[in-house]
N, C-alpha and C positions, 0 to 999 in steps of 0.2 A: 461659293466663291471661286472665281476663275483665278487660280494662283499664278498661272502663266502671265496673265494680264497684270495682276497685282505686282509681280516681280518687275515687269517692264516699266510700269508706272513708278514704283518706288525707287527703282534704280535711277531713272531719269530725275526724279525729284531730289534724291540724295546727292547725286552728282552735281546738280545745279546749286543745291544748298552748299555743297562743298566749295564750289567756285566763289560763292559769296564770302565764305570764311577765309579762303586763300587770298582773296583780294584785300580783306581787312588785315590779314597777317602781314602783308607787305608794308603796311603803314601803322604798325603797332604803337609807335611813339605818338601818333595823333589820336589814338583810341582811348577813351575814358572808361575805366573799369570801376563799377560801383560795388561797394561792399554790401553783400546780402546778409552778412552775419555768419557766425560759425564757420569761418574760413572759406566761405563761398563768395564768388563774385559774378557779376553779369556785365555785359557790354552791349553796344549797339550791334555787334556781330551776332551775339546770341539772339537778339530781338529780331533782326532782319532775317536770319535763318529761320527762326520760328514762324515769323509772319509768312514767309514764302512757302514753307512746308504745309502749314495749316490751310492756306489758301488753295494750294494745289490739291491737297487731299479732299477738301470740300468740293472742289471742282469735279474731281473724278469719282468721289464716293460721298455724295451729299447726304446719303442715308445713314452714314456711320458717324457716331460721336467720336470726339478726339479729346485726349488728355495730353497736355504738354507741360513741361517743367515751367515754361515762362508764362504762357497764357492760360494755363489750367484747362478747364473744360470748355469745349465749344460743341455745337450741335447736340447739346445735352438733352434736348427735348426728344431726340430720336429714340425709338424703341428697338433698334436693331440688336441682334444677338452679338454683333461685332463691335469692337472699339479699338481705335488706334491709340497707342501710347508712344509719345515721341520725346526725344531729347535733341533739340536742334544743335547743341554743342556740349557734348559730354567731355569734360576735361578743360574747362574754362581757364583754370590756373595754368595748366600746361600751355594752352594757347597764348596766354598773356606773357609767358616766358619764351615764346617763339620756339617751342618744342613741338614735335610732330605727333605727340600722343593724345590726340583728341579725335572725336568722331561725331558723325551724324547717325542717330539711332531712331529707327522707325519699326515698331512692333505692332502686330495685330493680335488681339484677343478674341476668342470665340467662347461665349458663355463663361467669361472670366478666366480662361486659360490661353496661354500663348500658342498660336498655330503658325505664325510667320514672324520672322525678324530679319532686319537688315542693319548691318553695322558698316558704315562707310568711313574709311580713314583717309581723308582727302590729301593730306601732306605726304602719305605713303602710296597713294593710288591703290589701296586695298579695299575690296568689297567682300564682306562675309555675309552670307545669308543662310537661313534654314527654313525649311517648310516641314510641318509635321507629317511624318510618314514618308518623306522624300529625301531626307538627309541634310547634310551641311556642305556648303560650297564656298570656296575661296577663289575669287576672280574667275568664276565659272567652272572651276575644277572640283568635282565631288571628292570630299574627304572620306576615306574609308574608315569604318568602325574597326578598331584595333583590338586584338586579343591582348589585354594588358597583363603584364607580369607584376608581381607585388614589388614595387620599388622601395616603399617605406623610407628609410633613411637616405635614399638617393633621389628623393623627389625634389623638384623645384616647386615651391608653394607660393602662390600670390595671396596677399592679405589686403582686403579692402573693407572700409567701414564707413558708416554714416557719421555725421558731424557730432552727434550726441554721445558717441561711445569711443572717443579718441583715447581717453585714459585707459579704458579697458583693453583696447587694441594693443597698447604698449606692453601690457602683461602677457598677452597671447604671443606677441612677437618674441618676447623674452623666452617663453617656454619652447618655441620652435627653434630658436637660435642654437646652432651646434648639433641639432638632431635631424635636420634635413639638409639637402645639398645647398640650396639657396632659398632666400625669402625675398619676394618682390612686394613692396608696398606701393600700391598704385592709387592715384587720385581719380582715375577714370575707369570704373568697373567694366565698361564695355570693352576696353582694351584687354582686360584679363580674359574675357570670353573669346576675343579674337585670337589671343595667344593659345588658348585651349584648342581652338579650331585649327590653328597652325601647328599643333603638337609641340609648342615651344615651352609650355609649362605643364605640370602634372596634376595640380590640385589648386583649389581656391578655398580660403577661409573668409567668409563674408558676414558682416554684422550690420544690420539695419541700414542697408543702402537704399537709395531712392528708387522707386519702382521703375521710373522711366530709364534708368541706367542699366538695370539688371534683369527685368522680367523676361526679355528676349533671350538672355543668356541661358536661362533654364532650358529653352528649346534646343539651343546649340548643344548643350551638355547631354540632354536626353537623347537626341538623335545620334550622338556619338557613343552612347552606352555608358556614360558616367553615372555614378551613384550620387544622389543628392539627399542629404539628411540633416536634420537639425542637430545641434550640439548634443542633445540628449539621446540621439540615435533613432528618433522617429523619422519616417519618410516625410519629405517636404516638397510641395509644389504650390506655387502661388495660385490662388483661385479666388477671384473677385466676384463670383456669381452672386454672393449675398452681401456685397458691399465693397467699395473700393478702398484699398489701403495704400497710403502714400509712401510707406517704407516697408521693406521686407523683413523677415525674421532673421535670426542668426543661423547660419548653415554652413556645411562643408560639402564641397564638390571633390570627389575622389574617384580614381579609376577602378578600384576594387573595394570590396568590403574590408579586406585586411588593411588596405591603405587608409580607409576611413577610420577604422578602429585605432590605427597607429596614431593618426593626427588627433583623434579624440582623446587618447590617453595623454598626449603631450599638452593639450590645452587645459587639461585638468591639473597639470603641474605635478 
């Protein structure tokens, strides 16, 4: 895979998809949002962005299958070791409220593992991308791996969760409250990974988020040197080589092992 070409293509596709979303955002009162159940919504903005991205990826990479939140699988007959996973609008609820916390996410898996990801936040003009073995970049500037100190009680922690574990997430937030500096509850997981890339938050507690929102975030965190473990302490990395999973496990992203263990203890209550 020519990752330089891939980056050029994905950047162009993401930026143009972002233009579609920004155009719709100017006329939100005229946009109908359909309830998908479990607090999720979809609109013509999602669908048009999805249609544009999938068509462009098929044009440039017809040999690679695609999974998208809205259109599910396409090019599924292809036998390539690669697969695109996309979310044409992560943060539809934020978008519907005219808030800028939404993104276009395009990730590439190789043999079931993320090797490239792009998160474009059109309303903020921010583009975050990561390439396996090459690092993480924000608007073209490489983000250095940092020698983290153990922050523990001084950490800013983001919490995100799938629609089926909302009640459980309330208990986790209660356990974190008062024991860390701040807690961010986000409706768009990709924004959390963008915040990690920008060194704005320190850790993430994630439960059963959808694959298209989060799988690329693993690459961002790995390239920056973060620890990613399940709640029980075992190492975790998505791997769909033996079958595709639509939601991810429950896991913690932390800068050090001590920080992980601190959060793990809090979550146990």
